[in-house]
DSSP file (Angstrom, degrees, kcal/mol; ACC not computed):
  #  RESIDUE AA STRUCTURE BP1 BP2  ACC     N-H-->O    O-->H-N    N-H-->O    O-->H-N    TCO  KAPPA ALPHA  PHI   PSI    X-CA   Y-CA   Z-CA
    1    1 A M              0   0    0      0, 0.0    15,-2.9     0, 0.0     2,-0.4   0.000 360.0 360.0 360.0 136.5    5.4  -26.5  -13.8
    2    2 A C  E     -A   15   0A   0     13,-0.2     2,-0.5     2,-0.0    13,-0.2  -0.988 360.0-165.9-126.7 130.7    5.2  -25.6  -17.5
    3    3 A L  E     -A   14   0A   0     11,-3.3    11,-2.9    -2,-0.4     2,-0.5  -0.970   2.3-167.3-119.7 125.8    2.8  -23.1  -19.0
    4    4 A L  E     -A   13   0A   0     -2,-0.5     2,-0.4     9,-0.2     9,-0.2  -0.953   5.2-177.2-114.2 129.4    2.2  -22.9  -22.8
    5    5 A I  E     -A   12   0A   0      7,-2.8     7,-3.4    -2,-0.5     2,-0.5  -0.992   4.7-169.2-126.7 127.4    0.4  -20.0  -24.3
    6    6 A Q  E     +A   11   0A   0     -2,-0.4     2,-0.4     5,-0.2     5,-0.2  -0.968  14.9 162.4-118.9 124.6   -0.4  -19.7  -28.0
    7    7 A E  E >   -A   10   0A   0      3,-2.5     3,-2.0    -2,-0.5    -2,-0.0  -0.978  68.3 -12.1-144.2 127.1   -1.7  -16.5  -29.4
    8    8 A N  T 3  S-     0   0    0     -2,-0.4     3,-0.1     1,-0.3    -1,-0.1   0.849 128.5 -52.7  52.3  40.3   -1.8  -15.4  -33.1
    9    9 A G  T 3  S+     0   0    0      1,-0.2     2,-0.5     0, 0.0    -1,-0.3   0.468 113.2 119.0  79.2   2.1    0.5  -18.2  -34.1
   10   10 A I  E <   -A    7   0A   0     -3,-2.0    -3,-2.5     2,-0.0     2,-0.5  -0.890  51.1-153.2-105.0 127.9    3.1  -17.3  -31.5
   11   11 A L  E     -A    6   0A   0     -2,-0.5     2,-0.5    -5,-0.2    -5,-0.2  -0.877   9.0-169.2-103.5 124.6    3.9  -19.9  -28.8
   12   12 A T  E     -A    5   0A   0     -7,-3.4    -7,-2.8    -2,-0.5     2,-0.5  -0.955   2.4-165.1-114.0 129.3    5.2  -18.8  -25.4
   13   13 A E  E     -A    4   0A   0     -2,-0.5     2,-0.4    -9,-0.2    -9,-0.2  -0.956   5.2-175.3-116.9 131.0    6.6  -21.3  -23.0
   14   14 A C  E     -A    3   0A   0    -11,-2.9   -11,-3.3    -2,-0.5     2,-0.5  -0.991   4.0-167.5-126.8 124.6    7.1  -20.5  -19.3
   15   15 A T  E     -A    2   0A   0     -2,-0.4     2,-0.5   -13,-0.2   -13,-0.2  -0.955   1.3-165.4-116.1 127.3    8.7  -22.9  -16.9
   16   16 A L        -     0   0    0    -15,-2.9     2,-0.4    -2,-0.5    -2,-0.0  -0.947  11.4-146.1-111.9 125.0    8.6  -22.4  -13.2
   17   17 A S        -     0   0    0     -2,-0.5     2,-0.3     2,-0.0    -2,-0.0  -0.741  17.7-171.3 -88.4 135.5   11.0  -24.5  -11.0
   18   18 A T        -     0   0    0     -2,-0.4     2,-0.4     2,-0.0    -2,-0.0  -0.921   6.3-154.7-124.4 153.4    9.6  -25.4   -7.6
   19   19 A Y        -     0   0    0     -2,-0.3     2,-0.6     0, 0.0    -2,-0.0  -0.965  16.2-128.4-128.8 143.5   11.5  -27.1   -4.7
   20   20 A M        -     0   0    0     -2,-0.4     2,-0.3     2,-0.0    -2,-0.0  -0.807  27.1-141.2 -88.4 124.4   10.2  -29.2   -1.9
   21   21 A I        -     0   0    0     -2,-0.6     3,-0.1     1,-0.1     0, 0.0  -0.661   4.3-150.7 -87.1 143.5   11.4  -27.8    1.4
   22   22 A E  S    S-     0   0    0      1,-0.3     2,-0.3    -2,-0.3    -1,-0.1   0.896  77.1  -8.5 -78.9 -42.0   12.5  -30.3    4.1
   23   23 A S        -     0   0    0      2,-0.0     2,-0.4     0, 0.0    -1,-0.3  -0.989  62.5-142.2-153.0 156.1   11.6  -28.1    7.0
   24   24 A M        -     0   0    0     -2,-0.3     3,-0.0    -3,-0.1    -3,-0.0  -0.974  22.2-120.9-125.9 135.0   10.5  -24.6    7.6
   25   25 A M        -     0   0    0     -2,-0.4     2,-0.2     1,-0.1    -2,-0.0  -0.542  34.1-115.9 -71.7 133.4   11.5  -22.3   10.4
   26   26 A P        -     0   0    0      0, 0.0    -1,-0.1     0, 0.0     0, 0.0  -0.530  22.0-160.7 -71.1 134.6    8.5  -21.1   12.4
   27   27 A F        +     0   0    0     -2,-0.2     2,-0.2     2,-0.0    -2,-0.0   0.360  56.3 106.1-102.0   4.6    8.2  -17.3   12.1
   28   28 A E        -     0   0    0      1,-0.0     2,-0.4     0, 0.0     0, 0.0  -0.596  53.9-161.1 -76.5 148.8    6.0  -16.8   15.2
   29   29 A M        -     0   0    0     -2,-0.2     2,-0.1    97,-0.0    -2,-0.0  -0.833   4.5-167.6-137.4  98.5    7.9  -15.2   18.0
   30   30 A S    >>  -     0   0    0     -2,-0.4     3,-1.0     1,-0.1     4,-0.8  -0.393  37.3-107.9 -78.9 162.2    6.5  -15.4   21.5
   31   31 A D  G >4 S+     0   0    0      1,-0.3     3,-0.6     2,-0.2    -1,-0.1   0.838 119.3  58.9 -58.7 -33.9    7.9  -13.3   24.3
   32   32 A E  G 34 S+     0   0    0      1,-0.2    -1,-0.3     3,-0.0    -3,-0.0   0.800 104.9  50.0 -66.6 -28.0    9.4  -16.5   25.9
   33   33 A E  G <4 S+     0   0    0     -3,-1.0    94,-0.8    93,-0.1     2,-0.5   0.628  87.1 100.1 -85.1 -14.8   11.5  -17.1   22.7
   34   34 A V  E <<  -B  126   0B   0     -4,-0.8    92,-0.2    -3,-0.6     3,-0.1  -0.620  44.9-178.5 -80.8 120.1   12.8  -13.6   22.4
   35   35 A A  E    S+     0   0B   0     90,-2.2    61,-2.7    -2,-0.5    62,-0.5   0.834  72.5   7.4 -82.0 -35.4   16.4  -13.3   23.8
   36   36 A N  E     +BC 125  95B   0     89,-1.7    89,-2.5    59,-0.2     2,-0.3  -0.997  65.8 171.7-148.7 146.5   16.7   -9.6   23.2
   37   37 A R  E     -BC 124  94B   0     57,-2.8    57,-2.6    -2,-0.3     2,-0.3  -0.995   8.3-176.0-155.6 154.0   14.4   -6.7   22.1
   38   38 A I  E     -BC 123  93B   0     85,-1.9    85,-2.9    -2,-0.3     2,-0.5  -0.986  12.6-156.3-146.3 140.6   14.4   -3.0   21.8
   39   39 A I  E     +BC 122  92B   0     53,-2.5    52,-2.7    -2,-0.3    53,-1.4  -0.991  30.4 172.2-116.3 124.5   11.6   -0.5   20.8
   40   40 A I  E     -BC 121  90B   0     81,-2.8    81,-2.7    -2,-0.5    50,-0.2  -0.925  39.2 -94.6-136.9 152.4   13.1    2.6   19.5
   41   41 A D  E  >  -B  120   0B   0     48,-2.5     4,-0.9    -2,-0.3     3,-0.5  -0.457  32.2-135.9 -65.5 136.1   12.0    5.9   17.8
   42   42 A S  H  > S+     0   0    0     77,-2.0     4,-2.6     1,-0.2     5,-0.2   0.792  93.6  73.4 -67.2 -28.7   12.4    5.6   14.0
   43   43 A K  H  > S+     0   0    0     76,-0.4     4,-1.8     1,-0.2    -1,-0.2   0.910  99.0  44.7 -55.4 -45.3   14.0    9.0   13.6
   44   44 A C  H  > S+     0   0    0     -3,-0.5     4,-2.1     1,-0.2    -1,-0.2   0.878 112.5  51.6 -70.2 -34.9   17.3    7.9   15.0
   45   45 A L  H  X S+     0   0    0     -4,-0.9     4,-2.7     2,-0.2    -1,-0.2   0.864 106.8  54.6 -67.9 -34.1   17.3    4.7   13.0
   46   46 A K  H  X S+     0   0    0     -4,-2.6     4,-1.9     2,-0.2    -2,-0.2   0.925 108.7  48.3 -63.1 -43.7   16.6    6.6    9.8
   47   47 A E  H  X S+     0   0    0     -4,-1.8     4,-1.3    -5,-0.2    -2,-0.2   0.913 112.3  48.8 -61.7 -43.3   19.7    8.8   10.5
   48   48 A V  H  X S+     0   0    0     -4,-2.1     4,-1.2     1,-0.2     3,-0.5   0.920 108.1  54.5 -61.5 -44.7   21.8    5.7   11.2
   49   49 A W  H  < S+     0   0    0     -4,-2.7     3,-0.4     1,-0.3    -1,-0.2   0.885 106.4  51.5 -59.1 -40.2   20.5    4.1    8.0
   50   50 A F  H  < S+     0   0    0     -4,-1.9    -1,-0.3     1,-0.2    -2,-0.2   0.809 109.6  51.0 -66.9 -29.0   21.6    7.1    5.9
   51   51 A D  H  < S+     0   0    0     -4,-1.3    -1,-0.2    -3,-0.5    -2,-0.2   0.663  85.5 106.2 -84.1 -16.8   25.1    6.9    7.5
   52   52 A F  S  < S-     0   0    0     -4,-1.2     2,-0.4    -3,-0.4    26,-0.0  -0.315  83.6-102.9 -62.9 146.9   25.7    3.3    6.8
   53   53 A D    >   -     0   0    0      1,-0.2     3,-1.8    24,-0.1    -1,-0.1  -0.582  21.2-145.5 -73.1 123.6   28.1    2.5    4.0
   54   54 A A  T 3  S+     0   0    0     -2,-0.4    -1,-0.2     1,-0.3    -2,-0.1   0.718  98.2  59.5 -63.7 -20.8   26.2    1.5    0.8
   55   55 A A  T 3  S+     0   0    0      2,-0.0    -1,-0.3     0, 0.0    20,-0.2   0.537  78.6 116.1 -85.8  -6.3   29.0   -0.9   -0.1
   56   56 A A    <   -     0   0    0     -3,-1.8    18,-0.2     1,-0.1     3,-0.1  -0.355  46.9-166.5 -65.7 141.3   28.6   -2.9    3.2
   57   57 A T        +     0   0    0     16,-0.8    48,-2.5     1,-0.1    49,-0.5   0.621  68.0  41.2-102.0 -17.2   27.5   -6.5    2.7
   58   58 A E  E     -F  104   0C   0     15,-0.5    15,-0.6    46,-0.3     2,-0.5  -0.968  59.5-151.2-135.0 149.1   26.6   -7.3    6.3
   59   59 A L  E     -FG 103  72C   0     44,-2.8    44,-2.3    -2,-0.3     2,-0.5  -0.983  17.8-152.9-113.4 124.6   24.8   -5.6    9.2
   60   60 A E  E     -FG 102  71C   0     11,-3.1    11,-2.2    -2,-0.5     2,-0.5  -0.864   7.5-166.8 -99.2 129.0   26.0   -6.7   12.6
   61   61 A I  E     -FG 101  70C   0     40,-3.0    40,-2.4    -2,-0.5     2,-0.5  -0.971   9.4-178.5-117.4 119.4   23.4   -6.5   15.4
   62   62 A A  E     -FG 100  69C   0      7,-2.7     7,-2.9    -2,-0.5     2,-0.4  -0.974   6.9-170.3-125.8 124.8   24.9   -6.9   18.9
   63   63 A F  E     +FG  99  68C   0     36,-3.2    36,-2.5    -2,-0.5     2,-0.3  -0.896  11.1 165.9-107.2 139.9   22.9   -6.8   22.2
   64   64 A N        -     0   0    0      3,-2.2     3,-0.3    -2,-0.4    33,-0.1  -0.802  56.6 -81.5-134.4-174.0   24.4   -6.7   25.6
   65   65 A S  S    S+     0   0    0     -2,-0.3    30,-0.2     1,-0.2     3,-0.1   0.705 125.9  28.1 -65.0 -19.0   22.9   -5.9   29.0
   66   66 A N  S    S+     0   0    0      1,-0.2    19,-2.8    28,-0.1     2,-0.3   0.543 120.0  14.9-118.3 -10.4   23.0   -2.1   28.5
   67   67 A S  E     - H   0  84C   0     -3,-0.3    -3,-2.2    17,-0.2     2,-0.4  -0.974  53.1-123.6-159.8 167.4   22.9   -1.4   24.7
   68   68 A L  E     -GH  63  83C   0     15,-2.0    15,-3.3    -2,-0.3     2,-0.4  -0.984  27.8-163.2-116.0 132.0   22.2   -2.3   21.1
   69   69 A R  E     -GH  62  82C   0     -7,-2.9    -7,-2.7    -2,-0.4     2,-0.4  -0.978   4.6-166.1-119.9 130.0   25.0   -1.8   18.6
   70   70 A L  E     +GH  61  81C   0     11,-2.8    11,-2.5    -2,-0.4     2,-0.4  -0.955  16.7 176.8-111.2 131.0   24.5   -1.7   14.9
   71   71 A S  E     -GH  60  80C   0    -11,-2.2   -11,-3.1    -2,-0.4     2,-0.4  -0.986  17.1-171.4-138.0 143.9   27.7   -2.1   12.7
   72   72 A T  E     -GH  59  79C   0      7,-2.2     7,-2.6    -2,-0.4     2,-0.4  -0.981   7.6-165.3-128.3 147.6   28.5   -2.3    9.0
   73   73 A V  E     + H   0  78C   0    -15,-0.6   -16,-0.8    -2,-0.4   -15,-0.5  -0.999  17.0 155.1-132.4 133.6   31.9   -3.1    7.6
   74   74 A S        -     0   0    0      3,-2.1   -18,-0.1    -2,-0.4    -2,-0.0  -0.809  60.6 -88.3-139.1-176.4   33.1   -2.5    4.0
   75   75 A S  S    S+     0   0    0     -2,-0.3     3,-0.1     1,-0.2   -19,-0.0   0.665 126.1  48.3 -69.9 -14.0   36.4   -2.0    2.2
   76   76 A Y  S    S-     0   0    0      1,-0.3     2,-0.3   -23,-0.0    -1,-0.2   0.859 121.4 -23.1 -93.6 -41.5   35.9    1.7    2.9
   77   77 A A        -     0   0    0      2,-0.0    -3,-2.1   -24,-0.0     2,-0.5  -0.991  45.7-121.1-163.8 163.3   35.0    2.0    6.6
   78   78 A K  E     -H   73   0C   0     -2,-0.3     2,-0.5    -5,-0.2    -5,-0.2  -0.987  30.5-166.7-114.0 127.7   33.6    0.4    9.7
   79   79 A I  E     -H   72   0C   0     -7,-2.6    -7,-2.2    -2,-0.5     2,-0.4  -0.970   5.5-176.1-121.2 126.3   30.6    2.2   11.1
   80   80 A D  E     -H   71   0C   0     -2,-0.5     2,-0.4    -9,-0.2    -9,-0.2  -0.960   6.4-175.7-121.9 137.6   29.2    1.5   14.6
   81   81 A Y  E     -H   70   0C   0    -11,-2.5   -11,-2.8    -2,-0.4     2,-0.5  -1.000   8.3-164.3-129.1 132.8   26.2    3.0   16.3
   82   82 A E  E     -H   69   0C   0     -2,-0.4     2,-0.6   -13,-0.2   -13,-0.2  -0.965   6.4-163.5-121.9 132.8   25.3    2.2   19.9
   83   83 A F  E     -H   68   0C   0    -15,-3.3   -15,-2.0    -2,-0.5     2,-0.1  -0.941  15.1-148.4-113.9 108.6   22.0    2.8   21.5
   84   84 A N  E >   -H   67   0C   0     -2,-0.6     3,-1.3   -17,-0.2   -17,-0.2  -0.449  21.3-120.8 -73.3 151.0   22.1    2.7   25.3
   85   85 A N  T 3  S+     0   0    0    -19,-2.8    -1,-0.1     1,-0.2   -18,-0.1   0.571 106.7  57.0 -71.5  -7.8   19.0    1.5   27.1
   86   86 A N  T 3  S+     0   0    0    -20,-0.3    -1,-0.2     3,-0.0     2,-0.1   0.327  77.0 110.4-108.3   9.2   18.6    4.7   29.0
   87   87 A I  S X  S-     0   0    0     -3,-1.3     3,-1.7     1,-0.1    -4,-0.0  -0.503  77.7-114.0 -83.3 157.7   18.4    7.3   26.2
   88   88 A N  T 3  S+     0   0    0      1,-0.3    -1,-0.1    -2,-0.1    -3,-0.0   0.587 110.6  61.9 -72.0  -9.9   15.1    9.0   25.5
   89   89 A V  T 3  S+     0   0    0    -48,-0.1   -48,-2.5   -49,-0.1     2,-0.6   0.526  86.7  86.3 -90.0  -5.5   14.6    7.5   22.1
   90   90 A V  E <   +C   40   0B   0     -3,-1.7   -50,-0.2   -50,-0.2     3,-0.1  -0.863  50.5 176.8 -97.7 118.2   14.5    4.0   23.5
   91   91 A Y  E    S+     0   0B   0    -52,-2.7     2,-0.3    -2,-0.6   -51,-0.2   0.770  70.3   8.3 -90.2 -29.9   10.9    3.1   24.7
   92   92 A D  E     +C   39   0B   0    -53,-1.4   -53,-2.5     2,-0.0     2,-0.3  -0.983  61.0 179.4-153.7 139.5   11.7   -0.5   25.8
   93   93 A F  E     +C   38   0B   0     -2,-0.3     2,-0.4   -55,-0.2   -55,-0.2  -0.951   5.3 168.2-147.4 123.9   14.8   -2.6   26.2
   94   94 A V  E     +C   37   0B   0    -57,-2.6   -57,-2.8    -2,-0.3     2,-0.5  -0.985   3.7 177.3-136.4 124.6   15.2   -6.2   27.4
   95   95 A S  E     +C   36   0B   0     -2,-0.4   -59,-0.2   -59,-0.2     3,-0.1  -0.943   9.5 173.2-130.4 111.1   18.4   -8.2   27.1
   96   96 A H  S    S+     0   0    0    -61,-2.7     2,-0.3    -2,-0.5   -60,-0.1   0.676  73.8   3.7 -87.1 -20.1   18.4  -11.7   28.5
   97   97 A K  S    S-     0   0    0    -62,-0.5     2,-0.3   -33,-0.1    -1,-0.3  -0.987  81.4 -94.6-160.3 153.4   21.9  -12.5   27.1
   98   98 A D        +     0   0    0     -2,-0.3     2,-0.3    -3,-0.1   -34,-0.2  -0.566  53.5 171.7 -69.3 134.3   24.8  -11.0   25.2
   99   99 A Q  E     -F   63   0C   0    -36,-2.5   -36,-3.2    -2,-0.3     2,-0.4  -0.985  21.8-174.1-153.3 134.7   24.3  -11.8   21.5
  100  100 A T  E     +F   62   0C   0     -2,-0.3    57,-1.2   -38,-0.2    58,-0.9  -0.992  14.3 167.7-132.9 125.6   25.9  -10.8   18.2
  101  101 A N  E     -FI  61 156C   0    -40,-2.4   -40,-3.0    -2,-0.4     2,-0.4  -0.958  23.4-139.5-135.0 153.5   24.6  -11.8   14.8
  102  102 A C  E     -FI  60 155C   0     53,-1.8    52,-3.4    -2,-0.3    53,-0.7  -0.905  16.8-169.8-114.8 144.0   25.3  -10.8   11.3
  103  103 A Y  E     -F   59   0C   0    -44,-2.3   -44,-2.8    -2,-0.4     2,-0.3  -0.958  34.6 -96.5-132.7 147.8   22.6  -10.3    8.5
  104  104 A Q  E >>  -F   58   0C   0     48,-0.4     4,-2.0    -2,-0.3     3,-0.6  -0.485  26.7-147.5 -65.5 123.4   22.9   -9.8    4.8
  105  105 A M  H 3> S+     0   0    0    -48,-2.5     4,-2.2    -2,-0.3    -1,-0.2   0.837  96.8  63.1 -62.0 -33.3   22.7   -6.1    4.1
  106  106 A Q  H 34 S+     0   0    0    -49,-0.5     4,-0.4     1,-0.2    -1,-0.2   0.883 107.5  42.9 -59.1 -38.9   21.0   -6.8    0.8
  107  107 A L  H X4 S+     0   0    0     -3,-0.6     3,-1.2     1,-0.2     4,-0.3   0.884 111.2  54.4 -73.3 -39.5   18.1   -8.4    2.7
  108  108 A M  H >< S+     0   0    0     -4,-2.0     3,-1.7     1,-0.3    -2,-0.2   0.833  97.8  64.8 -64.1 -32.0   18.0   -5.7    5.4
  109  109 A K  G >< S+     0   0    0     -4,-2.2     3,-1.5     1,-0.3     4,-0.3   0.733  86.5  72.5 -63.8 -21.2   17.6   -3.0    2.6
  110  110 A L  G <  S+     0   0    0     -3,-1.2     3,-0.3    -4,-0.4    -1,-0.3   0.714  92.7  55.9 -67.0 -18.8   14.3   -4.5    1.8
  111  111 A S  G <> S+     0   0    0     -3,-1.7     4,-2.2    -4,-0.3    -1,-0.3   0.443  79.4  98.9 -89.8   0.1   12.9   -3.1    5.0
  112  112 A Y  H <> S+     0   0    0     -3,-1.5     4,-2.3     1,-0.2    -1,-0.2   0.885  78.6  50.4 -57.6 -46.6   13.9    0.5    4.0
  113  113 A K  H  > S+     0   0    0     -4,-0.3     4,-1.1    -3,-0.3    -1,-0.2   0.895 111.4  49.0 -63.3 -39.5   10.6    1.7    2.7
  114  114 A A  H  > S+     0   0    0     -4,-0.3     4,-0.9     1,-0.2     3,-0.4   0.904 109.9  52.5 -65.6 -40.1    8.8    0.5    5.9
  115  115 A L  H >< S+     0   0    0     -4,-2.2     3,-0.8     1,-0.2    -2,-0.2   0.918 105.8  53.9 -60.3 -43.7   11.4    2.2    8.0
  116  116 A M  H 3< S+     0   0    0     -4,-2.3    -1,-0.2     1,-0.2    -2,-0.2   0.785 113.2  43.0 -64.4 -26.7   10.9    5.5    6.2
  117  117 A Q  H 3< S+     0   0    0     -4,-1.1    21,-0.4    -3,-0.4    -1,-0.2   0.573  99.9  95.2 -91.6 -11.0    7.1    5.4    6.9
  118  118 A S    <<  -     0   0    0     -4,-0.9    19,-0.2    -3,-0.8     3,-0.1  -0.324  51.6-164.8 -88.2 162.5    7.4    4.3   10.5
  119  119 A S  S    S+     0   0    0     17,-2.9   -77,-2.0     1,-0.4   -76,-0.4   0.622  81.5  21.7-111.2 -26.9    7.3    6.2   13.8
  120  120 A Q  E     -BD  41 136B   0     16,-1.0    16,-2.6   -79,-0.3     2,-0.4  -0.976  65.2-154.2-139.5 154.0    8.7    3.4   16.0
  121  121 A V  E     -BD  40 135B   0    -81,-2.7   -81,-2.8    -2,-0.3     2,-0.5  -0.996   1.9-158.0-132.3 132.2   10.6    0.2   15.4
  122  122 A S  E     -BD  39 134B   0     12,-2.9    12,-2.8    -2,-0.4     2,-0.5  -0.947   9.5-168.8-107.0 124.1   10.7   -3.0   17.4
  123  123 A I  E     +BD  38 133B   0    -85,-2.9   -85,-1.9    -2,-0.5     2,-0.4  -0.964  11.1 174.7-114.5 119.9   13.8   -5.2   17.0
  124  124 A R  E     -BD  37 132B   0      8,-2.9     8,-2.9    -2,-0.5     2,-0.4  -0.965   9.8-168.3-126.8 142.7   13.6   -8.7   18.4
  125  125 A V  E     -BD  36 131B   0    -89,-2.5   -90,-2.2    -2,-0.4   -89,-1.7  -0.996  11.6-144.3-133.8 130.6   16.1  -11.5   18.2
  126  126 A R  E >   -B   34   0B   0      4,-2.4     3,-1.8    -2,-0.4   -92,-0.2  -0.420  35.4-104.5 -79.9 165.1   15.7  -15.1   19.1
  127  127 A E  T 3  S+     0   0    0    -94,-0.8    -1,-0.1     1,-0.3   -93,-0.1   0.838 122.3  57.4 -58.6 -33.4   18.5  -17.1   20.6
  128  128 A N  T 3  S-     0   0    0      2,-0.1    -1,-0.3     1,-0.1    25,-0.2   0.422 123.7-103.5 -80.3   2.9   19.0  -18.9   17.2
  129  129 A G    <   +     0   0    0     -3,-1.8     2,-0.3     1,-0.3    -2,-0.1   0.371  67.2 152.3  94.9  -5.0   19.5  -15.5   15.5
  130  130 A L        -     0   0    0     22,-0.2    -4,-2.4    23,-0.1     2,-0.4  -0.461  33.5-151.0 -62.5 123.6   16.1  -15.1   13.9
  131  131 A L  E     -DE 125 151B   0     20,-3.0    20,-2.0    -2,-0.3     2,-0.5  -0.827  14.9-170.5-103.1 133.4   15.5  -11.4   13.6
  132  132 A S  E     -DE 124 150B   0     -8,-2.9    -8,-2.9    -2,-0.4     2,-0.5  -0.992   1.5-174.5-121.4 124.6   12.1   -9.7   13.7
  133  133 A I  E     -DE 123 149B   0     16,-2.8    16,-2.7    -2,-0.5     2,-0.5  -0.978   6.2-170.7-119.0 119.5   11.8   -6.0   12.8
  134  134 A Q  E     -DE 122 148B   0    -12,-2.8   -12,-2.9    -2,-0.5     2,-0.5  -0.937   6.7-155.4-114.9 129.6    8.4   -4.6   13.3
  135  135 A F  E     -DE 121 147B   0     12,-3.2    12,-1.7    -2,-0.5     2,-0.6  -0.900   7.0-146.6-107.7 126.5    7.6   -1.1   12.0
  136  136 A L  E     -DE 120 146B   0    -16,-2.6   -17,-2.9    -2,-0.5   -16,-1.0  -0.837  20.0-170.9 -90.4 119.2    4.7    1.0   13.6
  137  137 A I  E     - E   0 145B   0      8,-3.3     8,-2.8    -2,-0.6     2,-0.5  -0.956  14.4-143.5-117.3 120.5    3.2    3.1   10.8
  138  138 A R  E     - E   0 144B   0     -2,-0.5     6,-0.2   -21,-0.4     2,-0.1  -0.711  18.9-147.4 -84.4 126.9    0.7    5.8   11.7
  139  139 A L    >   -     0   0    0      4,-3.3     3,-1.4    -2,-0.5     4,-0.1  -0.450  25.8-105.4 -91.3 166.1   -2.1    6.1    9.2
  140  140 A E  T 3  S+     0   0    0      1,-0.3    -1,-0.1     2,-0.1    -2,-0.0   0.800 117.9  58.3 -62.0 -30.8   -3.9    9.3    8.2
  141  141 A D  T 3  S-     0   0    0      2,-0.1    -1,-0.3     1,-0.1     3,-0.1   0.046 122.8-101.3 -90.8  27.1   -7.1    8.3   10.1
  142  142 A N  S <  S+     0   0    0     -3,-1.4     2,-0.3     1,-0.2    -2,-0.1   0.724  84.2 127.8  60.8  25.3   -5.1    7.9   13.4
  143  143 A Q        -     0   0    0     -4,-0.1    -4,-3.3    -6,-0.0     2,-0.4  -0.724  55.9-123.8-103.7 161.5   -5.0    4.2   13.1
  144  144 A N  E     -E  138   0B   0     -2,-0.3     2,-0.3    -6,-0.2    -6,-0.2  -0.846  21.8-172.4-107.2 142.0   -1.8    2.1   13.4
  145  145 A A  E     -E  137   0B   0     -8,-2.8    -8,-3.3    -2,-0.4     2,-0.4  -0.926  10.4-148.7-125.2 154.9   -0.5   -0.4   10.9
  146  146 A Y  E     -E  136   0B   0     -2,-0.3     2,-0.4   -10,-0.2   -10,-0.2  -0.975   9.5-168.2-128.1 138.7    2.4   -2.7   11.3
  147  147 A A  E     -E  135   0B   0    -12,-1.7   -12,-3.2    -2,-0.4     2,-0.4  -0.995  15.4-165.7-120.3 131.8    4.9   -4.1    8.8
  148  148 A E  E     -E  134   0B   0     -2,-0.4     2,-0.4   -14,-0.2   -14,-0.2  -0.968   6.5-169.7-125.9 134.6    7.1   -7.0   10.0
  149  149 A F  E     -E  133   0B   0    -16,-2.7   -16,-2.8    -2,-0.4     2,-0.4  -0.945   4.3-161.3-120.4 141.4   10.2   -8.4    8.5
  150  150 A F  E     +E  132   0B   0     -2,-0.4     2,-0.3   -18,-0.2   -18,-0.2  -0.939  10.4 177.6-119.3 144.9   12.0  -11.6    9.4
  151  151 A C  E     -E  131   0B   0    -20,-2.0   -20,-3.0    -2,-0.4     2,-0.4  -0.984  23.5-134.1-147.9 136.1   15.6  -12.4    8.6
  152  152 A V        -     0   0    0     -2,-0.3   -48,-0.4   -22,-0.2   -22,-0.2  -0.720  34.8-108.8 -89.0 138.4   17.8  -15.4    9.5
  153  153 A A        -     0   0    0     -2,-0.4   -50,-0.2   -25,-0.2     3,-0.1  -0.331   9.5-140.0 -66.4 144.5   21.3  -14.7   10.7
  154  154 A N  S    S-     0   0    0    -52,-3.4     2,-0.3     1,-0.3   -51,-0.1   0.923  81.5 -32.8 -64.5 -45.6   24.3  -15.5    8.5
  155  155 A Y  E     -I  102   0C   0    -53,-0.7   -53,-1.8   -26,-0.1     2,-0.7  -0.965  59.5-105.2-168.3 161.1   26.1  -16.7   11.6
  156  156 A D  E >>  -I  101   0C   0     -2,-0.3     4,-1.3   -55,-0.2     3,-0.7  -0.870  25.0-158.6 -95.4 112.6   26.4  -16.0   15.3
  157  157 A T  H 3> S+     0   0    0    -57,-1.2     4,-0.5    -2,-0.7    -1,-0.1   0.765  88.3  62.9 -68.4 -22.5   29.7  -14.2   15.9
  158  158 A D  H 34 S+     0   0    0    -58,-0.9    -1,-0.2     1,-0.2     3,-0.2   0.863 111.0  36.6 -67.8 -34.8   29.8  -15.3   19.5
  159  159 A S  H <4 S+     0   0    0     -3,-0.7    -1,-0.2     1,-0.2    -2,-0.2   0.616 108.7  63.5 -93.7 -13.3   29.9  -19.0   18.6
  160  160 A S  H  <        0   0    0     -4,-1.3    -1,-0.2     1,-0.2    -2,-0.2   0.543 360.0 360.0 -88.8  -5.0   32.1  -18.6   15.5
  161  161 A Q     <        0   0    0     -4,-0.5    -1,-0.2    -3,-0.2    -2,-0.1   0.438 360.0 360.0-101.5 360.0   35.1  -17.3   17.4
């Protein structure tokens, strides 16, 4: 698409490139499609987020039958946080299979503002690695709002080894 604007003898040209996609991943996530999920208090995730290394390029999310582990690795350090399913900040935990996926930290950082406003966070992962993070945000008039982010895994570490 090309847009030409002429004003006061000045011509401005703007070209937008568009691409035809061959297929699009469906972003609905029914309970049957969810391999693993956790609903957790936002306070602890905020603390974890502050401790992550800003130089990290990937966030690893690993579910097993008893816990969720979040890890970052950079040239400076490896940081791991594990949330057991029986601690008081975990409201719901379901793990149908052990699963480890990596996500671009640059994309995960886009959810930061929603995390800072939220009171609870739901993290759900499909078998194919599609990640859904839903933030519960309490509004001033005692209503709830939700912000949801989706991210496709870079790769499944369980199958790449």
